[in-house]
C-alpha positions as CSV (number, residue, x, y, z in Angstrom):
1,M,-29.4,37.9,103.4
2,E,-29.9,41.6,104.2
3,Y,-33.2,43.1,105.1
4,T,-34.7,46.6,104.8
5,Q,-37.9,48.4,105.6
6,L,-40.6,48.3,102.9
7,G,-40.9,52.0,102.1
8,R,-42.0,54.0,105.1
9,T,-43.5,51.0,106.9
10,G,-42.1,49.0,109.8
11,L,-42.2,45.9,107.7
12,K,-38.8,44.2,107.2
13,V,-38.3,42.4,103.9
14,S,-35.4,40.7,102.2
15,R,-33.5,42.6,99.5
16,L,-34.4,40.0,97.0
17,V,-38.0,39.3,96.2
18,L,-39.0,35.8,95.1
19,G,-41.2,36.2,92.0
20,T,-43.4,33.2,91.3
21,M,-44.8,33.9,87.8
22,N,-43.0,30.8,86.4
23,F,-44.6,28.5,89.0
24,G,-47.1,26.4,87.1
25,P,-46.5,27.6,83.5
26,Q,-42.7,26.7,83.4
27,T,-41.9,25.1,86.8
28,D,-44.0,22.2,88.1
29,E,-45.4,22.2,91.6
30,A,-42.8,20.0,93.2
31,D,-39.9,22.1,91.8
32,S,-41.8,25.3,92.8
33,H,-42.0,24.0,96.4
34,A,-38.3,23.2,96.4
35,I,-37.4,26.7,95.1
36,M,-39.6,28.3,97.8
37,D,-38.0,26.1,100.5
38,A,-34.5,27.1,99.2
39,A,-35.5,30.8,99.1
40,L,-36.7,30.6,102.7
41,D,-33.5,28.8,103.8
42,A,-31.5,31.5,102.2
43,G,-33.4,34.2,104.1
44,I,-35.6,35.5,101.4
45,N,-38.9,36.3,103.2
46,F,-40.7,38.5,100.5
47,F,-42.7,36.4,98.0
48,D,-44.6,38.1,95.1
49,T,-47.4,36.6,93.0
50,A,-50.7,37.7,91.3
51,N,-54.1,36.3,90.9
52,V,-53.7,35.9,87.1
53,Y,-50.5,34.0,87.3
54,G,-50.9,30.6,85.7
55,W,-52.4,32.4,82.7
56,G,-55.2,31.4,80.3
57,E,-57.3,28.6,81.5
58,N,-54.9,28.1,84.5
59,K,-55.3,31.6,86.0
60,G,-54.9,31.2,89.7
61,R,-52.7,28.1,89.5
62,T,-49.7,29.9,90.9
63,E,-51.5,31.1,94.0
64,K,-52.7,27.5,94.5
65,I,-49.2,26.2,94.3
66,I,-48.1,28.7,97.0
67,G,-51.1,27.8,99.1
68,N,-50.3,24.1,98.9
69,W,-46.7,25.0,100.0
70,F,-48.0,27.0,103.0
71,A,-50.2,24.0,103.9
72,Q,-47.1,21.9,104.5
73,G,-46.6,23.8,107.7
74,G,-43.2,24.4,109.3
75,D,-44.0,28.1,109.9
76,R,-43.8,28.7,106.2
77,R,-46.7,31.2,106.2
78,D,-45.4,33.0,109.4
79,K,-42.0,33.5,107.9
80,V,-43.2,34.9,104.5
81,V,-44.2,38.5,103.7
82,L,-46.8,37.6,101.0
83,A,-47.7,39.9,98.2
84,T,-50.3,39.3,95.5
85,K,-52.1,41.5,93.0
86,V,-55.6,42.4,91.7
87,Y,-56.8,43.8,88.4
88,G,-56.8,41.2,85.8
89,N,-59.7,39.4,84.2
90,M,-59.9,35.9,85.9
91,A,-62.2,34.3,83.4
92,A,-60.6,31.3,81.8
93,D,-62.1,32.0,78.4
94,G,-60.9,35.6,78.4
95,A,-64.3,37.1,78.5
96,A,-64.8,39.0,81.8
97,W,-68.3,39.2,83.2
98,P,-69.0,42.9,84.2
99,N,-67.3,43.8,87.5
100,H,-65.0,40.7,87.5
101,D,-61.8,42.6,86.8
102,K,-60.1,45.9,87.5
103,L,-60.4,47.9,90.8
104,S,-64.0,48.5,91.6
105,A,-64.8,48.0,95.3
106,L,-66.9,45.0,94.3
107,N,-64.1,43.3,92.3
108,I,-61.5,44.1,95.0
109,R,-63.7,42.4,97.6
110,R,-64.4,39.4,95.4
111,A,-60.7,39.0,94.3
112,V,-59.3,39.2,97.8
113,D,-61.6,36.4,99.0
114,A,-60.7,34.2,95.9
115,S,-56.9,34.8,96.5
116,L,-57.2,34.0,100.2
117,K,-58.9,30.7,99.3
118,R,-56.2,29.7,96.7
119,L,-53.4,30.8,98.9
120,R,-54.8,28.9,101.9
121,T,-54.2,31.8,104.3
122,D,-56.3,34.2,106.3
123,H,-54.5,37.4,105.2
124,I,-52.4,39.0,102.5
125,D,-49.5,41.2,103.7
126,V,-49.2,43.5,100.7
127,Y,-52.2,43.7,98.3
128,Q,-51.1,45.3,95.1
129,F,-53.1,47.0,92.3
130,H,-51.6,45.4,89.2
131,H,-52.4,48.3,86.8
132,V,-54.1,51.7,86.9
133,D,-57.9,51.6,86.6
134,R,-58.8,54.9,85.1
135,A,-62.5,54.2,85.5
136,T,-62.5,53.8,89.3
137,P,-61.8,56.8,91.6
138,F,-59.2,56.3,94.4
139,E,-61.9,57.3,96.9
140,E,-63.7,54.1,96.1
141,I,-60.5,52.0,96.0
142,W,-59.4,53.3,99.4
143,Q,-62.8,52.7,100.9
144,A,-62.6,49.1,99.8
145,V,-59.0,48.7,101.1
146,D,-60.0,50.3,104.5
147,V,-62.7,47.7,105.0
148,L,-60.3,44.8,104.1
149,V,-57.7,46.1,106.6
150,Q,-60.3,46.4,109.3
151,Q,-61.4,42.8,108.5
152,G,-57.8,41.7,108.8
153,K,-57.7,40.3,105.2
154,I,-54.9,42.6,104.1
155,L,-52.3,44.7,105.9
156,Y,-50.8,47.0,103.3
157,A,-51.6,48.2,99.8
158,G,-49.1,48.6,96.9
159,S,-49.2,49.5,93.3
160,S,-47.7,48.1,90.1
161,N,-47.0,49.8,86.8
162,F,-48.2,53.1,88.1
163,P,-46.9,56.4,86.6
164,G,-45.6,59.0,89.0
165,Y,-48.6,61.2,88.9
166,K,-50.9,58.3,89.9
167,I,-48.7,57.4,92.8
168,A,-49.0,61.0,93.9
169,Q,-52.8,61.1,93.3
170,A,-53.4,57.9,95.2
171,N,-51.5,59.0,98.2
172,E,-52.8,62.5,98.3
173,I,-56.4,61.1,98.3
174,A,-55.4,58.6,101.0
175,A,-53.9,61.4,103.1
176,R,-57.4,63.0,103.2
177,R,-58.9,59.9,104.6
178,S,-58.5,59.3,108.3
179,G,-56.6,56.1,109.0
180,T,-55.7,55.3,105.4
181,I,-52.0,54.6,105.0
182,G,-52.0,54.8,101.2
183,L,-49.6,53.0,98.9
184,V,-46.4,51.6,100.5
185,S,-44.7,50.1,97.5
186,E,-44.5,50.3,93.7
187,Q,-43.5,47.5,91.3
188,C,-42.1,48.9,88.1
189,L,-40.1,47.9,85.1
190,Y,-36.6,48.9,86.0
191,N,-33.2,47.6,85.0
192,L,-29.9,48.7,83.5
193,A,-31.3,48.7,80.0
194,E,-34.7,50.3,80.9
195,R,-34.2,53.3,83.2
196,R,-37.2,55.5,82.4
197,A,-38.5,54.9,85.9
198,E,-35.8,57.2,87.1
199,M,-37.7,60.1,85.4
200,E,-40.9,60.2,87.5
201,V,-41.8,56.9,89.1
202,I,-38.9,56.5,91.4
203,P,-38.8,60.2,92.5
204,A,-42.5,60.0,93.2
205,A,-42.1,56.7,95.2
206,Q,-39.3,58.3,97.2
207,E,-41.3,61.4,97.9
208,Y,-44.2,59.5,99.2
209,G,-42.3,56.8,101.0
210,L,-42.9,53.8,98.8
211,G,-40.5,51.0,98.4
212,V,-39.5,50.4,94.8
213,I,-39.7,46.7,93.7
214,P,-38.2,46.4,90.1
215,W,-39.6,43.7,87.9
216,S,-37.8,42.1,84.9
217,P,-34.4,43.0,86.4
218,L,-32.7,41.1,83.5
219,H,-34.9,42.7,80.9
220,G,-36.3,39.5,79.5
221,G,-32.9,37.8,79.7
222,L,-31.0,40.5,77.8
223,L,-28.8,41.2,80.8
224,G,-28.2,37.6,81.7
225,G,-25.4,36.9,79.2
226,V,-27.8,36.3,76.2
227,L,-25.1,36.7,73.5
228,K,-22.7,34.3,75.1
229,K,-25.5,31.8,75.6
230,Q,-26.5,32.1,71.9
231,A,-22.9,31.5,70.9
232,E,-22.8,28.4,73.0
233,G,-26.0,27.0,71.5
234,G,-28.3,28.1,74.4
235,R,-32.0,28.7,74.1
236,R,-33.2,31.2,71.6
237,T,-34.4,34.6,72.5
238,S,-38.0,35.7,72.1
239,G,-40.3,38.7,72.7
240,R,-38.6,41.8,74.1
241,A,-35.1,40.3,74.0
242,A,-35.4,39.2,70.4
243,D,-36.8,42.6,69.3
244,T,-34.0,44.4,71.0
245,L,-31.2,42.3,69.6
246,A,-32.6,42.9,66.1
247,D,-31.4,46.5,66.5
248,P,-27.6,46.7,65.7
249,A,-27.0,49.6,68.1
250,A,-28.8,47.8,71.0
251,R,-27.0,44.5,70.2
252,G,-23.7,46.4,70.4
253,R,-24.5,47.7,73.9
254,I,-25.3,44.2,75.1
255,Q,-22.1,43.0,73.6
256,A,-20.1,45.8,75.3
257,Y,-21.9,44.9,78.6
258,E,-21.0,41.3,78.4
259,D,-17.4,42.1,77.4
260,L,-17.1,44.5,80.3
261,L,-18.3,41.9,82.8
262,D,-16.1,39.2,81.4
263,K,-13.2,41.5,81.9
264,H,-14.1,41.9,85.6
265,G,-14.9,38.2,86.0
266,V,-18.5,38.9,86.9
267,E,-21.6,37.0,85.7
268,P,-23.9,39.4,83.7
269,G,-27.1,38.3,85.4
270,E,-25.6,38.7,88.9
271,A,-24.2,42.1,88.0
272,A,-27.6,43.3,86.8
273,L,-29.2,42.4,90.1
274,A,-26.3,43.8,92.1
275,W,-26.6,47.1,90.2
276,L,-30.3,47.4,91.2
277,L,-29.4,46.9,94.8
278,T,-27.2,50.0,94.6
279,R,-30.0,52.2,93.3
280,P,-31.6,54.8,95.5
281,G,-35.1,53.9,96.7
282,V,-35.0,50.3,95.6
283,T,-36.2,47.8,98.2
284,G,-35.2,44.8,96.2
285,P,-35.7,43.4,92.7
286,I,-38.0,40.5,91.8
287,V,-36.2,37.4,90.8
288,G,-38.3,34.8,89.1
289,P,-36.2,31.6,89.0
290,R,-37.4,28.6,86.9
291,T,-34.8,26.4,88.5
292,A,-32.9,26.0,91.7
293,A,-29.7,27.0,89.9
294,Q,-31.2,30.3,88.9
295,L,-32.2,31.0,92.5
296,E,-28.6,30.3,93.6
297,S,-27.3,32.8,91.1
298,A,-29.7,35.5,92.4
299,I,-28.6,34.8,96.0
300,R,-24.9,35.3,94.9
301,A,-25.9,38.6,93.4
302,A,-27.2,39.8,96.7
303,E,-23.7,39.4,98.1
304,L,-21.9,40.9,95.2
305,E,-20.2,44.3,95.6
306,L,-19.6,46.3,92.4
307,S,-16.6,48.6,92.3
308,E,-17.1,52.3,91.6
309,E,-15.1,51.8,88.4
310,L,-17.5,49.0,87.2
311,L,-20.5,51.1,88.2
312,A,-19.2,54.0,86.2
313,S,-18.6,51.8,83.2
314,L,-22.1,50.4,83.3
315,D,-23.5,53.9,83.3
316,E,-21.5,54.6,80.2
317,I,-23.0,51.7,78.4
318,F,-26.5,52.2,79.7
319,P,-26.8,55.9,80.6
320,G,-29.8,56.8,82.7
321,P,-32.0,59.9,81.9
322,G,-30.3,61.9,84.6
323,P,-31.8,63.8,87.5
324,S,-35.5,64.7,87.4
325,P,-36.7,67.2,86.2
326,E,-33.5,68.5,84.7
327,A,-33.4,65.4,82.4
328,F,-36.5,66.6,80.5
329,A,-37.1,70.2,81.6
330,W,-33.9,71.9,80.2
């Protein structure tokens, strides 16, 4: 496993990030623990979660599964760079009591303590804002973060689903505060089929020294050989994947993608992950395996080298927007 610095920090993280969103809803605790053990054995040291994972009445369940794994010992916690997120409403019935969601200083303080308890640890390495909170000024957010850093409860702050201008705003305000490091990472939707992040988000992240952590690297399964799996009687598509395949032009691009990779003898899902690892500014994509086999495939992708010919062909099928601002300014 290769490692890189997380943005401008001295923190070394693996080039694959273990996403845990499936732990609980789709993968039981025992299998989740086995996947985390296998990830650590493979050298993956960057684990990502969120306080809302588990969903519905089970919000927080995923953090508890991770906490139970840490409690087994064996230096598990020491070896892991742990990232979780704050923003979402944690009420099981969906009705948030005032100040029990988003990014007020009060909710950040409350949410950190709750996550630490579920995760059975004394600190969070990268504490991420899951979404933009338009109602809370960054001066307040950074004041809350500074206190938590001083208390040793968190080490770094990151963002998720932020537009480029909010990354800039957050870090410009942080720069005016003595001792506030600002955002060090951004999680964004980014993959071969969805490249809008190249317009503003990734340039902003690079300018301010944030590591880019793409989520949904297979775009809801679309880039994982979905058409071949359908033809072989595999599981049906749903959500974003189903909506995309309903468009004949989009379906044609996915077919061309699968045909290209079949010609080169490369698995589609592994190619999609390997492509992200070639992209400027990318720290590592989040892989969210439901099974040990899916984790093994992701690990193979980290060792896969795509030829210049194949990279060029992928760009032809899924062209990006081009350099910013030229792509939209003229």
